[in-house]
Each structure stands twice: as C-alpha cells, then as structure tokens.
N, C-alpha and C positions, 0 to 999 in steps of 0.2 A: 342381648336385649336390643330391640329396635329403637333407634333414636326418634324422639317426637318430631313432628313436622310443624314448623312455625309459619304462620301467615304474615303478610305485610303488617308492619307495625309492632310485631313481637320480636324481641331479640332472640338469638340462638342461646343454647344452654351456656356456652362459654362466655357470652356477653353478660349473662345474669350472674354467673359465678366466677368472674375473672378477677378475684381478689380486690374488689372495690373499684375496679376501673370504671364500671358503669353505676355501681351502687356504693354509696358511702355508708359509714356506720350510722345506726339509728334503728328504730323499731321495725321499719319495713325490711331492712336487711336482716335483722335478727329473726324475723318471721321466716325468711327464706332459709336461713341457716339452722333453724330449730330442728331438734330431734323429731323424726316422723314416726317413732314407735307409738302405736295406739291411734294414729291418724288414719281415718278412712277416706277423707276427701279434703282437698285443698282447692280453693277458688280464688281467682283474682279478676276483678271487674274493672274495666277502664272505659271511661266515656271520652270520646274524642270527636272533634268537628272535622268532617270530610266534605268538601265541596258544598259548604253551607248547611250541611245536615248533621245532626248529632247521631253518633253510632255508639252502641253499647257493645263492647267486646268482652267476652268472658272466657278465661282459660281455666280449665278444670283438670285436676289430676286425681283419679280414683286409685287408692292403694288396695292391694290384695294381701291376704294372709301369708302367701308364699314369698312376699317381698317384691313382687312385680307391680307394675302400675300401668294405667291407661290414661293418655292425655287427649283432651278434646279442646277445640277452640270454636267459639260461636260468635259471629258478628251479626248484630241486629240493628237496622236503621230505626231510629225513633222518629216517627212521623206523626203529624197531626191527622186525626181522623174526623 
C-alpha cells in the first residue's frame, strides 16, 4: 500500500499514532483509534492562521470494501469577498 503524502502542517502517520507522544488520551485520540469497520469516509478539518489569513485544511480518508483507502488533503484560504 502506498503511504499517504502529508502537506505542511500535518504530521506523518507515525506522529499521529506514536503511542500518545503527540496525542494524549481523550475523545479525539479515541476517534483515531476507533474500529474502521463500516466506515466509508473520515474527515478532519483544521482552521489555522497563516500570514494573517485564516486557512481551512481538510484531510479526508475514503475507505473501500477491499480494505484499501485513499487520502486527500485540501487547503482553502478563507478570504473576504
């Protein structure tokens, strides 16, 4: 299986699942560790300030019946129009 590619601001897989080194116990960690059977999509949305502008970052994992998955990351600047 090909490892997902992480953009700036997202930790690598080891950082997320390194036995609490980056994540402590709680509901957010429990969501990462939860059984994925029956799950078709998982999304994490982060809002961060970069150079005075708010940016919405969304990481998505789509699961397939054969056990494979596809990861995508999208960064969208939130600007006044």
